[in-house]
C-alpha positions, 0 to 999 in steps of 0.5 A, a space after each residue: 209538319 213532320 211526323 216523328 216515329 210512331 208513338 211520338 208527338 208530331 214536330 214542326 222541325 224544318 229549315 228556315 233557310 229558304 225563307 231567310 234567303 227569299 226574304 233577303 233577296 226581296 229586301 235587296 230588291 226593294 232597297 234597289 227600287 227605293 234607291 232608284 226612285 229617290 234618284 229619279 225624284 232628285 233628278 226631276 227636282 234638279 231639272 225643274 229648277 233648270 227649266 224654271 230658270 230657262 223659261 223665266 230668262 226666255 220670257 224676259 227676253 221679250 221675243 215675239 211669237 209666230 216667226 220661224 226665225 224667232 223659234 230658232 233664236 229661242 232655241 239657241 238662246 235656251 241652249 246658250 243659257 243652259 250652258 252658262 247656268 249649268 256648265 258641263 262639269 255640273 250634274 245638269 251639264 249633260 241636260 238638253 233643251 228638247 222643246 222651246 216655245 213662245 205662245 205669246 209675247 213675253 211668255 215662254 215654255 221650255 222642256 229640258 231632258 237628261 239621261 239618268 243611269 239608275 242604281 240597277 246596272 242592268 237597266 238602260 239609262 232612263 230619260 227624265 224631263 221637266 217642263 216649265 212655262 213663264 210669263 214676264 210683265 
């Protein structure tokens, strides 16, 4: 509150520019956060679909558990299926199978990951992963 000349009433005259600038910057930062969060959610949903498809396919392949050769066979099969279902030119083409397992016969678990460049150009790419398990009867 500024005081005017003696004998005049006090006034609230001041600049609203700093408040406007602060509000605008805050609004832009919130919009970038929302855009990044929605981008990560969309990527998570894509990877969930991919891991579900791979887990169902591996479970249907019927590999037995406990053998080391089957672990490498499962990983090779998962990588091959990933490239067939999601070619490199698609949005999921750069995803990789980070973990694969078969806890029991006709069961499989798959973990798929992918690097995602967020809206923020200064932030390093984030890694988004999705896991799925499936059983086949």
